[in-house]
C-alpha positions in Angstrom: 123.3 136.1 99.3 122.3 133.4 97.0 118.4 132.1 96.2 118.2 129.6 99.1 119.6 131.9 101.5 116.7 134.2 100.6 114.3 132.0 101.5 115.8 130.9 104.6 115.9 134.2 105.8 112.2 134.7 104.9 111.3 131.7 106.9 113.0 132.8 109.7 111.6 136.4 109.6 108.5 134.8 109.4 108.7 132.8 112.4 110.0 136.1 114.6 106.9 138.0 113.2 104.9 135.3 114.6 106.2 134.6 117.8 103.8 134.0 120.5 104.0 135.8 123.8 101.0 134.3 125.8 101.9 132.3 129.3 101.5 129.3 127.7 103.4 130.0 124.6 106.5 127.6 125.7 104.1 124.8 125.9 102.8 125.3 122.6 106.4 125.5 121.2 106.9 122.2 123.1 103.9 120.6 121.2 105.3 121.8 117.8 109.0 121.1 118.3 108.2 117.4 117.0 109.3 115.6 114.5 110.0 114.7 110.5 106.1 114.3 109.8 106.4 118.7 109.8 108.9 118.5 107.6 110.2 121.5 109.2 114.2 120.8 108.6 114.8 125.0 109.4 112.1 126.4 112.0 109.1 125.2 113.9 107.2 127.6 112.5 108.7 128.1 108.9 105.2 128.4 106.8 105.2 128.7 102.9 108.9 128.4 102.1 109.7 126.0 99.6 112.9 124.1 100.9 112.1 122.6 104.1 113.1 119.4 103.0 115.6 120.1 100.5 118.5 118.4 103.0 117.5 115.0 102.9 116.8 113.1 100.1 115.0 110.1 101.8 112.2 109.3 99.8 109.2 106.8 98.7 108.2 104.7 95.5 106.0 106.5 92.8 107.3 106.8 89.6 105.1 107.1 86.3 106.1 103.3 85.6 109.8 104.1 84.7 111.2 103.6 87.9 108.0 101.9 90.1 108.2 98.2 90.8 104.7 97.4 90.2 105.1 93.9 92.3 105.2 94.3 96.2 107.7 91.7 96.5 109.8 93.5 94.3 109.4 96.6 96.4 110.1 94.9 99.5 113.1 93.7 98.3 114.3 96.8 96.8 113.6 98.6 100.5 115.8 95.8 102.1 118.6 95.9 100.2 121.0 97.9 102.8 119.0 96.9 105.9 118.5 93.9 108.4 114.8 92.8 109.6 114.0 93.7 112.7 111.2 91.2 113.8 108.3 89.6 111.7 106.4 91.4 108.8 102.7 92.1 109.3 99.8 92.0 106.8 96.9 94.3 107.9 93.4 94.9 106.0 93.5 98.1 104.2 89.9 99.0 104.1 90.7 102.0 101.7 92.0 99.6 99.0 90.7 96.6 99.5 94.4 94.8 99.6 96.8 94.1 102.3 99.5 96.6 103.8 102.5 95.7 104.7 104.2 96.7 108.2 107.9 96.1 109.5 110.5 97.1 111.3 114.0 96.9 110.2 117.5 98.5 111.0 119.3 100.7 108.8 123.1 100.8 108.1 123.6 103.4 110.5 121.9 101.1 112.9 119.1 102.9 114.2 115.6 101.3 114.0 112.9 102.4 110.9 109.8 101.5 110.3 108.8 100.2 106.5 105.5 99.4 104.6 104.4 98.5 101.2 101.1 99.6 100.4 99.3 98.3 97.3 96.3 100.3 95.6 93.5 98.8 93.9 93.7 100.8 90.8 97.3 101.9 90.8 100.9 100.6 91.4 101.8 99.9 94.8 104.3 101.8 96.5 106.4 101.6 99.7 108.8 103.1 102.3 111.1 103.1 105.3 111.6 106.0 107.6 113.7 106.6 110.7 111.6 105.5 114.1 111.9 109.1 116.0 110.4 108.9 118.9 108.2 111.9 119.8 109.3 114.3 122.8 107.4 113.0 126.0 105.3 110.6 124.1 104.2 106.8 124.4 102.8 106.3 121.0 102.3 108.4 117.8 100.9 108.6 114.4 103.2 107.0 111.2 101.1 107.0 108.3 97.4 106.4 107.2 95.6 105.1 104.1 93.2 107.9 103.7 93.0 109.3 100.1 89.9 111.3 98.5 87.3 109.4 97.5 87.9 106.7 100.3 84.7 105.5 102.3 87.1 104.1 105.1 90.5 104.7 106.0 93.4 103.2 108.6 95.8 105.3 110.6 98.8 103.0 111.9 101.6 104.5 114.2 104.2 103.3 116.7 104.2 102.7 120.4 106.8 101.4 123.2 106.5 97.9 123.8 104.7 98.4 127.2 102.0 100.4 125.3 98.3 98.8 126.7 95.9 100.0 124.1 95.1 102.9 121.5 91.5 104.4 121.1 91.0 106.8 118.3 88.9 110.0 118.8 87.5 111.6 115.3 87.3 115.4 115.1 83.4 115.0 116.1 84.4 113.4 119.4 83.2 109.7 118.4 85.7 107.1 120.0 87.1 104.4 117.4 88.7 101.3 118.7 92.3 100.7 118.0 94.3 97.6 117.7 97.6 96.9 119.2 100.0 94.8 117.1 103.4 93.6 118.6 105.3 91.6 115.8 107.7 89.2 117.3 111.5 90.2 117.7 110.4 94.1 117.0 111.8 97.2 119.1 108.1 98.7 119.1 104.6 98.0 119.1 102.5 99.0 116.1 98.6 100.2 116.5 96.3 100.9 114.1 92.8 102.7 113.8 90.1 101.8 111.4 87.4 104.5 111.0 85.0 105.9 108.2 86.5 108.6 106.3 83.4 110.7 107.4 84.8 111.0 111.1 87.9 112.6 110.7 90.9 111.4 112.9 92.2 114.1 115.5 94.2 112.1 117.7 94.8 108.5 119.8 94.3 108.2 123.5 97.0 105.9 125.1 96.0 103.5 128.0 98.6 101.3 129.6 98.1 97.6 130.6 95.2 98.5 133.2 93.3 100.5 130.9 94.4 103.9 132.4 94.8 106.7 130.4 98.7 107.9 130.3 98.6 110.3 127.5 97.4 110.8 123.7 99.2 112.0 120.6 97.8 114.2 117.6 96.8 113.5 114.0 98.1 117.2 113.4 101.5 116.7 113.9 101.8 114.1 111.2 99.1 115.4 109.1 101.0 118.9 109.4 98.0 121.5 109.9 98.2 124.9 108.8 96.3 127.9 108.5 94.6 129.0 105.5 91.8 127.9 102.7 92.3 125.3 100.1 92.0 126.6 96.7 90.7 123.7 95.0 90.8 119.8 94.6 94.0 118.3 96.0 95.9 116.4 93.1 96.9 112.7 93.4 100.4 112.5 91.6 102.3 109.3 91.3 104.2 107.9 94.3 101.1 108.0 96.2 102.3 111.9 96.4 98.9 114.2 96.9 99.6 118.3 96.5 97.1 120.4 97.9 97.0 124.6 97.2 96.2 126.7 100.6 96.1 130.3 100.6 96.6 132.2 104.0 96.8 136.5 103.7 98.7 137.0 100.7 100.6 133.8 100.6 100.1 130.8 98.8 101.7 127.5 99.5 101.3 123.9 98.5 101.1 121.1 101.1 102.7 118.1 100.0 101.5 114.6 101.5 102.4 110.7 101.4 99.8 108.3 103.0 98.4 110.9 105.1 102.0 112.1 106.2 102.9 115.9 105.8 106.2 115.9 103.9 106.7 119.5 103.3 105.0 122.9 101.9 106.6 124.8 99.3 106.2 127.9 97.8 104.4 129.1 94.5 107.3 131.6 93.4 109.8 130.1 91.0 113.4 131.4 90.7 114.2 128.9 88.4 112.6 126.3 86.1 112.5 123.6 89.0 112.1 123.4 92.2 112.8 119.6 93.5 112.3 118.5 97.2 113.4 115.1 98.5 111.4 113.5 101.4 110.1 110.0 102.8 111.5 108.1 99.5 110.0 110.5 97.2 111.4 113.4 95.0 108.3 115.9 94.2 108.4 119.6 93.2 107.3 122.2 91.0 108.1 123.6 87.6 107.7 126.3 85.0 104.9 125.5 82.5 107.4 125.1 79.8 108.8 122.0 81.6 107.3 118.6 80.5 110.0 116.3 82.0 112.3 116.1 85.0 115.1 114.2 85.4 117.1 113.1 88.6 120.5 111.8 88.2 122.0 110.0 90.9 125.8 109.2 91.6 126.4 106.5 89.2 124.0 107.1 86.7 120.9 106.3 88.1 118.1 108.0 87.2 114.4 108.6 88.0 112.4 110.5 85.1 109.0 112.2 86.0 106.6 113.6 83.4 105.0 116.9 84.8 101.5 118.1 85.1 100.0 121.2 85.0 98.6 122.4 88.2 94.7 122.5 88.4 94.4 125.9 90.3 95.8 128.9 88.1 99.5 129.1 89.5 101.3 128.9 86.3 103.0 125.8 87.2 103.4 122.4 86.7 103.9 119.7 89.3 105.7 116.1 89.5 106.7 113.5 92.2 108.7 110.3 91.5 110.1 107.3 93.9 113.7 107.6 95.1 115.4 104.9 93.3 118.2 104.5 95.5 118.6 103.3 98.9 121.1 105.6 100.6 119.0 108.3 101.8 122.3 110.5 101.4 122.6 110.2 97.6 122.6 113.9 96.1 121.1 114.0 92.4 121.4 116.3 89.7 117.9 117.8 88.6 117.2 118.2 84.5 114.5 119.7 82.8 113.2 119.2 79.4 110.6 120.8 77.1 108.0 119.1 74.9 110.6 118.3 72.0 113.2 116.6 74.7 115.6 119.3 74.8 117.3 120.0 77.7 116.7 123.7 79.1 118.4 123.5 82.6 120.5 121.5 84.7 121.6 121.8 88.6 124.2 119.7 89.5 124.1 118.2 93.1 125.0 120.0 95.9 126.4 118.5 99.4 124.7 120.2 102.8 128.1 122.3 102.9 127.0 123.7 99.5 123.6 124.2 100.3 124.2 126.2 103.7 127.9 127.2 103.6 129.3 127.2 107.0 130.3 130.5 108.2 133.5 129.6 110.1 135.2 126.1 111.0 133.3 123.1 111.0 133.2 121.6 114.4 133.1 118.0 115.6 131.6 117.4 118.6 134.4 115.7 120.7 132.9 112.0 121.9 131.2 111.2 118.8 134.2 110.2 116.1 133.5 106.3 117.1 132.3 105.2 113.9 130.4 106.3 110.9 129.6 109.8 110.3 130.5 111.9 113.6 128.0 114.4 114.8 129.1 117.9 113.3 127.9 121.1 113.9 128.6 124.7 111.8 126.9 128.3 111.6 125.5 129.4 108.1 125.1 133.0 107.2 121.0 133.5 107.5 120.2 136.4 109.2 116.7 137.4 111.0 115.3 140.5 110.4 115.7 143.1 113.5 117.9 140.8 115.7 121.4 141.3 115.4 122.4 138.4 117.7 120.5 135.9 115.7 122.8 133.2 114.3 121.8 129.9 112.2 123.1 126.5 113.7 123.2 123.2 111.4 123.8 119.7 112.7 124.4 116.4 111.1 125.5 112.7 112.0 122.8 111.5 114.1 119.0 111.1 114.6 116.7 113.9 115.5 113.0 114.4 116.1 112.9 117.3 113.4 114.9 115.8 110.6 115.3 112.0 111.1 118.7 111.3 109.8 119.1 114.4 107.6 120.8 117.9 108.5 118.8 120.2 110.6 119.3 124.5 110.6 117.6 126.5 112.9 117.6 130.1 113.6 117.6 131.5 117.1 118.7 134.0 119.1 122.0 134.7 121.7 119.7 136.8 123.9 118.9 134.1 126.4 116.9 131.6 124.1 117.8 128.3 125.7 117.3 125.6 122.8 119.0 121.8 123.3 119.1 120.2 120.0 119.8 115.9 120.3 121.1 113.7 117.7 121.1 110.0 118.9 123.4 107.6 117.2 123.1 103.8 117.7 126.8 102.8 116.5 128.8 101.1 118.3 126.7 100.2 120.9 125.0 101.2 122.7 125.0 104.3 120.8 125.1 108.0 122.5 122.7 111.2 122.8 124.4 114.2 121.6 122.9 117.4 122.9 124.1 121.0 121.6 123.1 124.4 121.1 124.5 128.0 120.8 125.7 129.8 123.9 124.0 132.8 124.8 126.0 136.1 125.7 125.8 136.3 129.5 126.2 132.3 129.7 129.1 131.0 132.2 127.4 127.4 131.9 125.5 124.9 131.0 124.9 121.5 132.8 122.6 118.5 132.2 120.7 117.0 134.7 120.5 113.3 134.5 117.3 111.4 135.1 118.9 109.4 138.1 120.4 112.9 139.4 123.8 113.0 138.0 124.8 116.5 136.8 127.2 116.6 133.7 128.8 119.7 132.6 128.7 120.2 128.9 131.8 121.8 127.0 132.1 124.9 125.2 133.4 125.0 121.9 134.2 127.5 119.4 135.4 127.2 116.0 137.7 129.6 113.9 136.0 132.4 112.3 132.4 131.3 114.2 129.8 133.8 115.3 129.3 132.4 118.6 130.3 129.1 120.5 128.3 126.1 121.2 127.7 123.9 123.9 127.6 120.5 123.7 127.0 117.2 126.2 127.2 113.5 125.2 125.9 110.5 127.3 125.2 106.8 126.2 122.1 105.9 124.8 120.4 103.8 127.6 117.5 104.0 130.7 119.6 106.9 132.2 118.2 110.0 130.3 118.7 113.6 130.1 116.0 115.2 132.0 116.6 119.0 131.8 119.2 121.3 131.9 120.5 124.4 134.1 122.0 127.5 132.8 124.0 129.9 135.1 124.6 133.1 133.5 127.4 135.2 134.2 124.8 137.6 136.5 121.6 136.1 137.4 120.0 133.2 139.3 120.4 129.7 137.8 118.2 128.9 135.2 116.2 125.8 134.9 114.9 123.9 131.7 113.1 120.7 132.2 113.1 118.5 129.2 109.8 116.1 128.3 109.4 112.5 130.1 107.6 110.2 128.2 106.9 107.7 131.2 105.1 110.4 133.2 101.8 109.9 132.3 102.3 106.3 132.9 103.7 107.1 136.7 101.2 109.5 137.6 98.1 106.9 136.6 99.7 105.0 139.3 100.5 107.9 141.5 98.1 109.4 144.3 95.9 113.0 143.2 95.4 116.1 144.9 91.6 117.4 143.9 92.2 120.9 142.8 88.9 122.7 141.5 86.4 122.9 138.1 87.1 118.7 138.2 90.5 118.8 137.7 93.3 117.1 140.1 96.9 116.5 140.1 99.9 114.3 141.0 103.7 114.6 141.2 105.7 111.4 140.4 109.3 111.8 141.3 111.8 112.1 139.3 110.7 115.3 137.4 107.0 114.7 136.9 103.9 116.6 137.3 100.5 115.5 135.8 97.0 117.4 135.7 94.0 115.1 135.3 90.6 116.7 133.4 88.1 113.7 133.9 89.8 110.6 132.9 92.4 112.4 130.5 95.7 112.7 131.4 98.1 116.0 130.5 102.0 115.7 131.5 102.7 119.0 129.1 103.7 121.2 132.0 107.6 121.4 133.1 108.1 118.9 135.8 111.0 119.7 138.7 114.5 118.5 138.1 115.4 115.2 139.5 116.2 116.2 143.5 114.1 119.6 143.2 111.1 120.9 143.7 108.1 122.8 141.5 109.3 125.7 143.2 112.3 126.1 141.8 110.7 126.8 138.1 109.1 129.9 139.3 110.1 133.3 140.6 109.1 137.0 139.8 109.7 136.8 136.1 107.9 133.4 135.6 105.2 133.6 138.5 103.2 130.3 136.8 103.1 127.7 134.2 99.5 127.1 133.0 98.0 125.0 130.2 94.5 124.7 128.6 93.0 121.5 128.4 89.0 120.7 126.8 87.3 122.7 129.1 89.6 123.8 132.1 92.6 125.8 132.1 95.2 124.7 135.5 98.8 124.8 136.4 100.8 125.7 139.4 101.9 129.3 140.8 103.7 131.3 143.3 103.2 130.1 147.1 100.6 132.1 148.7 98.6 132.3 145.5 94.7 131.6 146.4 93.0 132.9 143.3 94.2 133.2 139.7 92.1 135.7 137.0 92.4 135.5 133.4 91.4 138.6 131.0 91.9 138.4 127.7 91.7 141.5 124.9 88.8 140.5 123.5 87.1 140.5 126.8 87.0 137.0 128.0 87.5 136.6 131.9 88.0 133.3 133.9 88.9 132.9 137.8 90.9 130.2 138.5 90.8 128.5 142.3 94.2 127.6 143.8 95.2 125.5 146.7 98.6 124.7 148.2 100.1 121.4 147.1 100.3 118.3 149.2 103.2 117.1 147.8 105.6 119.4 149.5 107.0 121.0 146.1 106.6 124.7 147.4 104.0 125.5 144.8 99.8 126.4 144.4 97.8 124.3 142.2 95.1 126.0 140.4 92.3 125.3 137.8 89.3 127.0 136.3 87.0 126.8 133.4 87.3 127.7 130.1 85.4 130.6 129.0 82.7 130.5 126.2 83.2 132.5 122.9 86.4 134.0 121.2 90.1 133.2 121.4 91.1 132.3 124.9 94.4 133.6 125.1 94.0 136.4 122.9 95.9 139.4 124.5 96.2 137.3 127.4 96.9 139.2 131.1 97.0 136.5 134.4 96.9 137.8 137.7 97.6 135.7 141.1 95.9 137.3 144.3 96.3 136.4 148.0 93.3 135.3 150.5 93.0 139.0 151.0 92.6 139.5 147.6 96.0 141.5 147.6 97.6 141.3 143.8 100.9 138.9 144.3 101.9 138.8 140.6 101.1 139.4 137.1 102.2 137.6 134.1 101.2 138.9 130.3 
């Protein structure tokens, strides 16, 4: 097992040990399933493992004067060498620097949209970047960047929204509401939103409204910032290319969080098994090195080289840090890493590696049928990373499309064949209209997987097993367009049909105009076909609970093993449960209790809706047991 495999295995083991078993764990896992901002190229909860971004050299600017164009126009020209403008360019006032922030959309060579920016600095060189626009699961708008940095009095956060979003309001951690601005570049595929705020009022989220001003959802800043548990070891360090490094300690583990323009790129460990660990993301190459390494060179095909001087870490970890702009315009370019000491002598070199070199296939690399049209097809392969304590665990890698977790890079994920259903979508834009491919690992007892489309059509997935692979995979490809995948069904060899809904971004918009049913504790609910259930706590809407598959009812998502779905709001908890439930009681291991009132739904969904107050004090989900009772006080079911 090589060093990379050891780290990957450690990441997967950490994920397995931290798996949540509370009744709403699925919801919180789905919330964390998102995007490239977390840079979780391997597993959704991998923490201090120093290779979460090694897959995709896609970085920003930021050298030490050797490779950075100090002129904003020159940066724009470099970024657009292999891209086509997609709409007009905007210039936004940047309150942090007192200089303009340029924002625009572009079309990449592979046909997908990208959001680009050039950020000018008051006392440093400007930098810029283009990164794929990856639509959030079930979201109408999301965060993309920030001008916030150490010492700033004011800052600006920006993000992307679908064109029909009516407005954005920022919400600070202290509850203060901050007005947002919607920008609609002519000819652009999306809108851009901005929120300006005093740095002392740290942004926590944005609330999203439709054209009538009605709340249709929210987006958390934590997804962009990649917030993790632990304590800072000291002040953050500003590096070239707009990169910031922050050391944190969680228990016995120490990690370094790498951020750029407010976006979390990757978290790395602090233990080196080589002179240099270089990581690439968002058009920046950054990393750590031994104390005797004073200069790092990244050598690309054709001889293009980026160089970075190292600087000692201020946290007494015995490391040096570096960051430099990626000088290439192709995110797939690989680079060799060269280390030099103070005398200028080369002391170490590591040649460029392909994704398959980094993650060597176990068995055949499989090409997904129907994706061979143009460019790189969708490919999938297994790699030999095991998870401690689970002999049925496998690691599946895939490439060839845009994903919410890895942008346009390779994504590897560990999982088990013991019944866990995880669909992995990859979107291709060329030839138009493009395709969306879902794939995953086939469970041991599965007979069939079927995609349920938003128009009610059902498409059976193909099963594919490459020569020498540890498991078969399932796959289904549909045209990219208005008809989307609303969910999946899984038919085991023995057992009832399983249903797995997918998030629908339009749910909040449709629910805002639908009839509501009052439940309890100030909570109301609405069901909007197809596939949408929403709960309202005051004026805020929550669409994170799974809705019915098209043509089905919520009752199809419940059985004796899964008697209810629930979600915690700001001051209440709510959900739906098996019919006949009149009261839901919750008890935690730390002594918290709460009772929720349940009422039959009026939407013909065959369930009861319930809501109750969140108890004060302690961790609400600690060792949780939830029980359902009928009107006579008899217990009907228990979860947890």
